[in-house]
Backbone as a ProteinNet text record, in pm:
[ID]
protein_1_A
[PRIMARY]
MKTFLKLFIACSLIATPLIVARQKEEPKSKLVKFHMALLKRGPKWTDPQMPETQKILHQHLVNVLSMLDTGKAVLAGPLGDNTDVAGIFVLRASSAEEAKAWVDSDPAVKAGLLVAEMHPWFSEDIFKKRDLPLKLNTVYLAFLTKGPNRTEKETPEVQELQKAHLANINRLAEMKKLIAAGPFGDDGNLRGIFVFRVSSLQEAQDLCATDPMIKAGRLAVELHPWQVPEGVLP
[TERTIARY]
83.3	0	86.6	203.5	288.3	335.9	377.1	422.2	313.1	193.5	79.7	54.9	58.4	27.8	132.2	259.5	362.7	335.9	296.2	266.6	144.2	47.6	-73.9	-42.4	41.7	75.2	159.7	260	352.1	282.3	185	123.8	-0.4	-57.9	-188.2	-201.6	-187.3	-235.3	-153.9	-22.2	58.5	139.9	96	174.4	178.2	291.8	299.7	229.4	194.4	132.4	215.6	349	432.5	416.5	416.1	400.5	264.5	160.5	26.7	21.8	85.3	86.6	154.1	264.7	333.6	248.5	176.9	89.9	-16.3	-71.6	-173.2	-117.1	9.5	69.3	91.9	139.1	172.7	168.1	63.6	54.2	175.1	209.6	329.2	303.4	403.5	417.5	289.5	240.3	128.4	-7.5	-12.1	-140.2	-206.6	-333	-413.2	-517.9	-542.9	-642.4	-781.2	-868.3	-1009.2	-1089.7	-1219.1	-1308.5	-1418	-1426.6	-1524.4	-1641.1	-1760.7	-1883.2	-1950.4	-1960.5	-2039.2	-2182.6	-2270.7	-2410	-2490.5	-2529.7	-2602	-2751.3	-2831.4	-2975	-3003.5	-3078.3	-3103	-3230.1	-3262.7	-3378.5	-3511.9	-3515	-3641	-3641.7	-3549.5	-3548.5	-3678.8	-3739.9	-3865.8	-3856.2	-3962.9	-3970.1	-3938.6	-3836.2	-3801.3	-3913.1	-4011.9	-4122.4	-4229.4	-4220.1	-4316.3	-4300.1	-4409.9	-4400.2	-4313.3	-4327.3	-4248.3	-4100.2	-4073.5	-3934.5	-3874.1	-3949.3	-3901.7	-3867.5	-3950.2	-3925.1	-3792.5	-3769.7	-3646	-3525	-3538.6	-3426.8	-3394.6	-3497.3	-3470.7	-3392.1	-3430.3	-3355.6	-3211.7	-3196	-3063.3	-2979.6	-3039.2	-2967.5	-2925.6	-3016.2	-2983.1	-2864.9	-2863.7	-2753.4	-2622.8	-2629.3	-2509.6	-2447.3	-2529.4	-2477.9	-2421.2	-2484.7	-2432	-2296.2	-2280.2	-2152.9	-2042.6	-2078.3	-1980.9	-1940.5	-2038.8	-2011.8	-1938	-1954.2	-1882.8	-1747.6	-1719	-1590.9	-1588.1	-1698.6	-1701.6	-1686.9	-1752.5	-1739.2	-1656.9	-1564.4	-1487.8	-1543.1	-1619.5	-1677.2	-1795.7	-1903.2	-2021.9	-2106	-2176.7	-2265.2	-2320.7	-2430.1	-2493.2	-2425.8	-2429.7	-2389.8	-2504.9	-2471.5	-2572.6	-2626	-2600.8	-2655.4	-2731.7	-2802.4	-2890.6	-2818	-2725.8	-2651	-2676.5	-2613.8	-2634.7	-2586.9	-2480.2	-2428.6	-2502.6	-2572.9	-2652.1	-2571.2	-2472.3	-2393.9	-2272.9	-2193.9	-2068	-2047.4	-2001.3	-1946.3	-1795.5	-1718.2	-1576.7	-1562.2	-1522.8	-1529.3	-1390.5	-1376.1	-1254.7	-1282	-1257.1	-1286.8	-1160	-1159.2	-1040.6	-1028	-1135.5	-1132.9	-1243.6	-1231.6	-1336.2	-1466.6	-1455.6	-1576.2	-1650.2	-1573.3	-1636.4	-1703.5	-1634.5	-1692	-1820.3	-1818.9	-1938.6	-2053.3	-2024.8	-2129.7	-2193.2	-2111.2	-2166	-2257.6	-2214.4	-2294.7	-2424.5	-2414.2	-2532.6	-2637.6	-2596.3	-2691.2	-2762.6	-2723.4	-2788.6	-2933.7	-3029.5	-3171.3	-3204.4	-3141.8	-3172.5	-3115.4	-3002.7	-2945.9	-3029.1	-3066.9	-3150.1	-3283.6	-3337.6	-3467	-3454.3	-3333.1	-3313.4	-3320.8	-3331.7	-3329.9	-3191	-3088.9	-2950.9	-2876.3	-2777.4	-2684.1	-2543.3	-2452.8	-2318.1	-2216.2	-2132.5	-2015.2	-1893.5	-1820.9	-1713.9	-1577.4	-1492.1	-1355.9	-1261.3	-1142.8	-1038.9	-986.9	-960	-918.6	-816	-709.9	-600.7	-598.2	-574.1	-566.1	-483.6	-428.9	-381	-500.9	-476.3	-585	-610.6	-680.5	-702.8	-837.2	-917.6	-1057.8	-1077.1	-1169.4	-1200.9	-1348.3	-1386.8	-1526.8	-1610.3	-1732.3	-1822.6	-1860.5	-1892.9	-1941.4	-2085	-2120.5	-2257.4	-2311.6	-2436.5	-2528.4	-2485.3	-2546.5	-2510.1	-2534.2	-2432.6	-2445.1	-2367.4	-2428.2	-2363.6	-2302.9	-2178.7	-2111.5	-2093.1	-2093	-2071.6	-1925.1	-1864.5	-1733.2	-1752.9	-1645	-1658	-1565.3	-1626.3	-1557	-1528	-1401.8	-1361.3	-1319.9	-1391.1	-1346.2	-1248.2	-1127.7	-1027.8	-1034.1	-1057.8	-1073.9	-969.7	-957.6	-866.3	-908.9	-813.2	-842.5	-826.2	-872.1	-866.7	-725.1	-629.1	-490.7	-400.2	-459.1	-378.7	-320	-190.6	-123.6	-33.7	7.7	94.9	242.9	272.2	410.7	476.8	593.6	669.3	763.1	758.3	845.4	900.4	1005.8	1053.9	944.6	857.6	749.8	651.8	622.6	531.8	594	722.6	790.7	788.2	806.4	798.5	655.8	559.6	419.7	388.4	447.5	429	479.1	597.9	654.2	562.6	511.7	423.3	291.7	243.4	120.4	137.4	248.7	278.5	292.2	360.9	378.3	243.8	154	22.3	-58.7	-50.7	-121.4	-69.7	62.2	119.7	76.1	68.3	24.6	-118.3	-208.5	-347.8	-360.7	-278.2	-280.3	-232.2	-125.8	-72.4	-170.8	-254	-358.5	-476.6	-474.9	-584	-713	-698.4	-814.5	-838.5	-730.4	-737.9	-717.9	-822.7	-817	-802.7	-826.4	-810.3	-792.3	-721.6	-700.7	-655.2	-671.3	-623.5	-655.3	-573.5	-592.7	-681.3	-749.2	-816.8	-715.2	-742.1	-645.4	-678.6	-780.9	-819.4	-784.1	-711.4	-658.9	-767.3	-881.6	-990.1	-996.4	-1112.4	-1128.6	-1114.6	-1161.5	-1145.2	-1002.4	-932.9	-792.9	-775.3	-858.5	-844.6	-946.9	-936.6	-1028.3	-950.5	-1005.5	-968.8	-1092.1	-1071.6	-1180.3	-1139	-1220.4	-1192	-1286.1	-1230.3	-1313	-1303.6	-1401.8	-1405.7	-1548.4	-1568.6	-1697.9	-1801	-1756.7	-1852.1	-1798.8	-1890.7	-1853.1	-1764.4	-1793.9	-1714.4	-1570.4	-1550.2	-1413.8	-1341	-1411.3	-1350.9	-1315.2	-1403.4	-1375.1	-1251.9	-1241.7	-1127.6	-997	-999.8	-880.3	-841.4	-939.7	-911.5	-849.3	-895.7	-847.4	-701.1	-644.7	-503	-414.5	-472.6	-393.8	-333.8	-201	-138	-184	-213.4	-259.7	-396.3	-481.4	-614.1	-602.4	-516.6	-493.9	-446.5	-359.6	-301.1	-393.7	-504.6	-597.4	-557.7	-455.9	-421.7	-519.3	-580.5	-685.5	-806.9	-923.7	-1047.6	-1105.7	-1199.1	-1252.7	-1404.7	-1467.2	-1611.7	-1631.6	-1696.6	-1711	-1853	-1861.4	-1990.9	-1985.1	-2091.6	-2102.6	-2128.4	-2065.7	-2074.6	-2100.9	-2207.8	-2244.2	-2186.5	-2101	-2032.4	-2050.3	-2045	-2063.4	-1951.1	-1989.1	-1891.7	-1799.6	-1671.7	-1575	-1495.7	-1543.5	-1478.2	-1351.8	-1357.9	-1244.7	-1166.2	-1033.7	-952.8	-987.3
-120.2	0	124.9	122.5	241	276.3	174.8	201.5	268	213.7	271.1	415.1	442.6	577.1	676.7	635.9	724.7	758.8	657.7	681.6	770	747.1	827.1	975.2	1008.7	1148.2	1201.7	1126.2	1173.8	1193.5	1110.2	1110.9	1197.5	1236.6	1300.6	1429.2	1422.9	1533	1659.1	1647.6	1768.1	1768.3	1691.4	1675.8	1803.5	1826.1	1930.2	1881	1969.6	1924.8	1820.9	1831.4	1734.1	1596.3	1587.9	1459	1399.8	1483.4	1435.4	1380.8	1451	1405	1269.4	1250.3	1122.1	1012.7	1046	947.8	900.5	993.9	955.3	859	879.3	793.1	652.8	641.2	510.1	513.1	452.8	448.8	377.8	416	367	235.8	149.9	35.6	-44.1	-55.5	-142.8	-80.5	42.5	106.6	47.7	11.6	-43.3	60.4	73.9	169.5	106.3	166.8	131.5	248.1	228.5	335.8	354.1	475.9	505.6	582.8	533	600.9	660.5	792.2	858.5	864.7	791.9	782.7	892.4	991.3	1106.2	1094.7	1161.1	1159.1	1222.6	1149.7	1191	1272.4	1309.2	1395.5	1330	1196.8	1127.8	1067.7	1116.3	1067.9	1103.7	1006.4	1028.3	966.7	978.1	921.6	771.7	726.3	582.8	491.1	546.4	463.4	441.1	510.6	488.8	347.2	276.5	136.5	118.8	204.5	189.1	215.1	313.8	341.4	225	168	52.8	-62.9	-83	-190.1	-169	-45.9	-15.8	-27.5	20.6	13	-131.2	-217.1	-359.1	-418.1	-382.1	-427.9	-376.1	-253.5	-194	-275.9	-313.8	-394.4	-529	-592.9	-720.9	-704.3	-594.5	-567.9	-542.3	-465.6	-437.4	-567.3	-655.4	-781.6	-869	-866.3	-942.4	-889.9	-757.3	-698.1	-731.1	-730.7	-767.9	-914.8	-1000.9	-1144.3	-1187.3	-1113.5	-1146.1	-1076.3	-987.1	-917.8	-790.2	-752.9	-625.1	-509.4	-521.1	-422.4	-483.4	-406.2	-452.9	-395.6	-290.1	-225.3	-142.6	-146.6	-68	-52.6	58.7	78.1	218.8	236.4	367.7	454.8	585.1	678.4	691.8	712	708.8	844	947.1	1078.4	1131.5	1237.5	1291.5	1398	1352.8	1444.9	1411.7	1488.2	1468.9	1332.5	1281	1149.1	1043.7	954.6	851.5	725.8	697.6	576.3	576.9	470.5	462.8	321.7	310.7	187.9	206.1	103.5	97.2	-23.6	0	-102	-143.5	-273.4	-327.4	-349.5	-245.4	-249.5	-226.3	-272	-257.3	-117.6	-39.1	95.9	178.5	310.5	399.7	374.4	340.2	315	191.1	86.9	-34.6	-7	65.2	98.3	179	276	359.2	276.4	181.1	95.7	10.9	-41.1	-119.5	-33.8	87.2	175.2	215.1	246	288.5	179	51.9	-58.5	-85.9	-16.1	-34.7	12.4	-64.4	-26.7	112.2	153.9	285.8	397.3	372.5	470.8	477.1	361.7	358.9	428.8	418.5	481.1	629.3	681	822.1	855.4	752.8	780.7	825.1	769.3	801.6	841.2	927.1	959.6	938.9	898.9	862.2	968	1005.8	1088.9	998	980.9	882.2	945.3	871.3	916	796.2	809.3	708.7	722.6	607.8	609	499.9	531.6	437.9	390.6	261	201.7	74.6	33.7	-103.1	-196.2	-315.8	-411.8	-487.6	-421	-473.5	-543.8	-547	-584.7	-735.9	-784.6	-926.8	-948.4	-1075.1	-1107.8	-1074.9	-1034.2	-1002.9	-1129.9	-1111.3	-1222.2	-1257.3	-1380.4	-1426.9	-1478.8	-1446.8	-1359.6	-1213.2	-1130	-988.8	-919.9	-848.1	-760.9	-634.1	-518.7	-390.9	-336.1	-289.9	-222.4	-75.5	9.8	152.4	188.3	244.2	305.9	453.9	530.9	674.6	716.1	773.2	811.1	960.4	995.1	1134.9	1163.1	1250.9	1303.3	1416.6	1405.4	1511.3	1597.8	1725.2	1818.4	1929.8	2008.1	2121.9	2220.4	2261.5	2356.4	2500.4	2594.4	2736.2	2790.9	2727.6	2776.5	2691.1	2612	2523.1	2599	2581.3	2626.9	2513.7	2518.2	2415.5	2449.6	2564.4	2606.7	2528.9	2471.5	2397.7	2493.2	2487.5	2568.3	2477.7	2518.3	2438.7	2416.3	2515.9	2501.6	2393.3	2389.2	2287.1	2149	2138	2009.4	1958.9	2049	2009.1	1969.4	2040.7	2007.1	1868.5	1836.1	1704.1	1594.6	1614.8	1515.6	1494.7	1603.8	1594.4	1525.9	1555.7	1494.8	1344	1302.9	1161.1	1090.3	1153.5	1093.6	1072.9	1168	1156.5	1043.9	1029.2	920.1	785.2	770.8	645.7	618	723.3	706.9	653.6	709.8	665.6	523.2	487.5	350.7	251.6	288.3	199.7	183.6	283.5	275.3	189.8	144.9	66.5	147.6	279.5	366.5	395.1	417.8	442.6	308.9	260.9	126.1	126.5	239.3	248	393.8	414.3	549.1	537.8	644.8	643.2	772	806.6	931	913.7	1019.7	1025.6	1059.2	1012.7	1027.8	1131.7	1213.9	1310.7	1454.8	1477.6	1609.1	1715.6	1677.9	1773.4	1822.5	1868.1	1918.7	1806.9	1686.7	1571.9	1521.4	1516	1475.2	1329.7	1280.2	1144.3	1114.1	995.1	957.8	894.3	905.8	826.3	745.8	623.5	543.1	504.4	544.8	519.2	412.1	322.2	232.2	280	359.2	419.1	411.6	456.5	437.2	543.6	657.5	766.1	862.4	940.9	1046	1149.5	1178	1275.6	1228.5	1098.8	1047.7	1061	1033.5	1050.5	1197.2	1287.5	1430.3	1469.9	1417.4	1450	1399.3	1281.1	1226.9	1310.1	1350.7	1436.3	1568.5	1618.4	1747.8	1743	1623	1611.8	1621.6	1620	1619.8	1757.6	1767.6	1898.8	1968.8	1894.9	1957.4	2022.6	1955.9	2011.8	2132.2	2121.2	2235.1	2358.2	2335.2	2446.2	2497.4	2429.2	2473.2	2434	2348.1	2298.7	2191	2123.2	2026.5	2061.1	2028.5	2034.2	1893.1	1869.9	1734.8	1738.4	1637.5	1615.5	1474	1459.7	1329.9	1275.9	1143.5	1077.5	939	897.4	756.2	675.8	560.2	478.8	334.9	278.8	140.7	49.6	-43.5	-132.2	-276.7	-370.9	-512	-561.4	-633.9	-690.2	-787.5	-782	-872.6	-815.8	-706.5	-652.6	-575.9	-492.7	-410.8	-479.4	-456.6	-520.7	-470.8
0	0	0	70.1	72.3	-67	-144.4	-280.6	-360.9	-347.6	-420	-380.6	-249.4	-203.1	-249.9	-254	-305.7	-451.2	-527.9	-668.8	-684.6	-597.5	-600.8	-586.6	-488.8	-467.1	-581.3	-619.7	-722.6	-855.2	-884.7	-1018.7	-1026.9	-911.6	-922.4	-844.1	-712.6	-631.2	-646	-662.2	-672	-799.8	-897.9	-1019.7	-1101.6	-1166.4	-1266.5	-1391.1	-1485.4	-1610	-1683	-1676.8	-1746.4	-1685.5	-1551.5	-1485.8	-1517.8	-1514.9	-1547.1	-1688.9	-1783.1	-1921.7	-1932.6	-1860.4	-1864	-1802.3	-1695.4	-1632.3	-1730.9	-1809.7	-1906.2	-2010	-2045.9	-2146.5	-2092.5	-1967.8	-1913.8	-1762.6	-1700.6	-1555.6	-1495.1	-1373.3	-1308.5	-1235	-1233.6	-1145.2	-1129.2	-1003.5	-972.9	-1002.3	-1046.2	-1071.2	-1195.1	-1178.9	-1288.1	-1326.4	-1455	-1501.5	-1497.4	-1419.8	-1415.7	-1473.5	-1483	-1530	-1426.2	-1373.6	-1269.9	-1328.8	-1303.5	-1345	-1222.1	-1218.6	-1115	-1165.1	-1099.9	-1143.8	-1075.9	-1156.1	-1103.7	-1137.6	-1058.8	-1084.3	-1220	-1302.8	-1439.5	-1455.6	-1580.1	-1605.6	-1572.2	-1564.9	-1534.5	-1394.7	-1311	-1172.7	-1103.7	-1037.4	-966.6	-827.9	-753.1	-618.3	-624.5	-550.6	-554.5	-507.1	-437.6	-389.9	-496.1	-607.4	-715.1	-769.8	-795.4	-840.3	-964.5	-1064.3	-1185.8	-1159.1	-1073.9	-1037.8	-961	-869.5	-794.3	-887.6	-988.3	-1084.3	-1157.2	-1202.5	-1275.7	-1183.2	-1058.9	-965.1	-926.4	-923.4	-900.3	-1017.2	-1139.5	-1256.7	-1252.5	-1204.9	-1188.7	-1090.7	-977.4	-878.4	-936.4	-1008.9	-1071.7	-1167.1	-1241.3	-1334.1	-1259.5	-1150.9	-1071.6	-1020.9	-965.7	-912	-1023.4	-1139.8	-1253.3	-1296.2	-1300.9	-1339.7	-1238.9	-1110.3	-1008	-1021.9	-1044.6	-1047.6	-1174.2	-1283.1	-1407.4	-1416.6	-1321.8	-1321.8	-1402.8	-1466.4	-1537.1	-1438.5	-1325.2	-1217.5	-1105	-1050.6	-935.2	-805.8	-816.4	-699.9	-745.3	-669.1	-702.4	-577.7	-569.9	-456.8	-451.3	-377.2	-365.3	-260.3	-281.5	-176.7	-78.6	46.4	150.7	192.8	111.7	144	23.1	43	-60.7	-140.9	-226.2	-311.1	-457	-545.3	-688.5	-735.4	-675.9	-712.5	-631.5	-702.6	-635.6	-608.8	-693.5	-676.7	-767.4	-758.8	-832.3	-884.4	-1009.6	-1065.4	-1080.7	-1047.2	-1084.5	-1175.8	-1300.7	-1404.8	-1451.5	-1478.2	-1535.8	-1685.5	-1764.5	-1907.6	-1987.6	-2111	-2195.8	-2254	-2248.9	-2304.6	-2241.9	-2257.5	-2209.1	-2282.9	-2411.1	-2491.2	-2441.1	-2407.8	-2356.2	-2222.3	-2134.1	-2003.8	-2019.7	-2110.1	-2131.4	-2185.7	-2274.1	-2329.1	-2219.8	-2128.5	-2017.3	-1930.6	-1900.8	-1816.1	-1886.9	-2014.6	-2089.3	-2100.7	-2085.4	-2094.6	-1962.5	-1856.2	-1726.9	-1735.3	-1680.2	-1690.9	-1638.2	-1528.5	-1473	-1559.5	-1624.5	-1717.2	-1843.9	-1896.9	-2017.7	-1995.4	-1874.4	-1844	-1812	-1802.2	-1771.9	-1624.8	-1537.3	-1393.7	-1349.3	-1414.6	-1382.8	-1509.2	-1494	-1602.6	-1548.4	-1635.7	-1592.5	-1632.5	-1536	-1561.2	-1549.9	-1660.2	-1668.2	-1643.2	-1570.2	-1544.1	-1545.5	-1609.5	-1587.4	-1444.4	-1383	-1242.6	-1220.6	-1145.9	-1123.6	-978.7	-963.5	-830.4	-837.9	-723.7	-714.6	-728.7	-780.2	-802	-672.6	-581.9	-447.2	-432.8	-538.9	-527.3	-532.2	-449.5	-442	-473.9	-486.1	-510.9	-387.5	-410.2	-299.7	-224	-96.5	-16.4	-55.4	-34.2	-54.3	78.2	112.8	39.3	48.1	-33.9	-39.8	93.9	137.8	253.9	224.7	249	223.6	352.3	341.6	451.4	416.8	516.9	494.8	516.2	411	421.2	390.5	393.8	371.7	258.5	156.2	33.3	34	14.9	4.2	-139	-206.8	-334.7	-306.4	-358	-345.9	-469.9	-451.3	-562.3	-551.9	-658.8	-656.3	-548.1	-466.7	-360.7	-406.4	-325.2	-363.7	-375.3	-309.6	-312.2	-400.5	-487	-571.3	-689.8	-711.1	-832.2	-879.5	-1004.8	-1059.5	-1041.9	-984.7	-968.5	-855.8	-884.6	-784.1	-709.3	-578.5	-494.1	-383.8	-314.2	-199.6	-95.7	-76.3	20.8	-23.1	-152.8	-204.4	-190.9	-215.8	-202.8	-58.8	36.4	176.3	212.8	155.8	179.2	123.8	10.2	-49.1	45	102.5	192.9	314.7	367.8	483.4	446.8	328.8	277.9	264.2	205.1	187.3	321.4	413.6	545.9	614.7	597.3	660.3	597.9	466.1	398.6	447.1	456.3	505.2	649.3	729.1	868.3	874.4	792.8	791.8	741.2	641.7	590.4	696.3	768.5	872	988.2	1008.4	1110.9	1066.8	941.7	882.6	872.3	872.9	854.8	706.8	633.3	489.2	418.8	348.2	290.9	139.6	74.8	-70	-107.7	-218.1	-269.8	-414.1	-488.6	-626.2	-698.1	-797.1	-872.1	-994	-1029.8	-1159.1	-1267.4	-1389.1	-1496.6	-1600.2	-1575.5	-1678.5	-1642	-1533.3	-1497.5	-1489.8	-1432.1	-1413.4	-1270.4	-1229.6	-1093.6	-990.9	-1026.7	-938.7	-947.9	-832.5	-832.5	-791.3	-701.8	-655.3	-548.1	-489.7	-381.9	-267.2	-149	-32.7	6.1	52.9	109.5	250.9	347.1	488.2	543.1	624.4	704.7	848.7	887.8	1021.2	1072.7	1195.4	1260.6	1226.7	1170.6	1145.4	1040.8	985.3	892.3	961.7	1088	1161.7	1175.6	1200.7	1211.4	1077.7	967.8	834.9	811.1	851.5	837.4	918.4	1040.2	1126.1	1064.8	1003.5	939.6	817.6	739.7	624.2	669.4	782	831.4	871.7	890	923.1	799.6	681.6	558	533.3	519.8	499.7	372.7	267.6	143.4	162	239.3	265.5	358.4	459.3	549.1	473.1	373.6	297.8	188.2	165	61.1	-78.9	-94.7	-227.6	-272.9	-177.3	-204.5	-119.4	-173.3	-96.8	-94	-5.7	10.7	18.4	-44.3	-34.9	17.1	131.1	196.2	184.2	160.6	148.3	212.5	282.8	317.6	190	179.8	57.6	99.4	47.9	79.4	-28.4	13.4	-80.8	-35.7	-129.4	-92.6	-1.3	100.6	193.2	119.2	150.9	92.4	-22.4	-82	-201.7	-166.4	-62.9	-22.3	88.4	94.5	198.5	338.6
[MASK]
++++++++++++++++++++++++++++++++++++++++++++++++++++++++++++++++++++++++++++++++++++++++++++++++++++++++++++++++++++++++++++++++++++++++++++++++++++++++++++++++++++++++++++++++++++++++++++++++++++++++++++++++++++++++++++++++++++++++++

């Protein structure tokens, strides 16, 4: 995990444009390219208690479990708060086009209840098969975004901040609080994610607040409870 986290920081959170460009050409070491679909509420989203909506969402669940069991999806689950993003797919696809085709075939996407925002995403291949029968566990997902004080200029102060940031990530991993992380590969506002296994959203917020990059305003964080199948994450 330490090797992965070092690569995560070097390749994503504080990278210069040149480093980001190189990352796009060829991911480093143990990082595997996945495709993440942020499933947002679509133009035909309605009350989930409506009979027709329930029918479509049941078909959606059947599709999600099929994708997990066939290996198309390595991780999937709903967010547990009432935000624009309703859920997430992490897909093991050979191309962005293949990943998008899989997402577009989902019953809830086809019906317009959900729309997908696609991103390339890099992670170590830590994912396992889900336990049977299905049981959902709550983890806490932090989207790391560009902060108000972020610039691409490298300075000695930024380099020292990087070292402190890396040390903090390793500390959280060694505490078994941070169980997954990885950068996005499209150099947009979303920089990466942290996934915490902790007892509460407040504890996840407190851990994020220890991050030197977040303290300095180079990164901002958006936290969500995330329900994922038991057995998939380490």
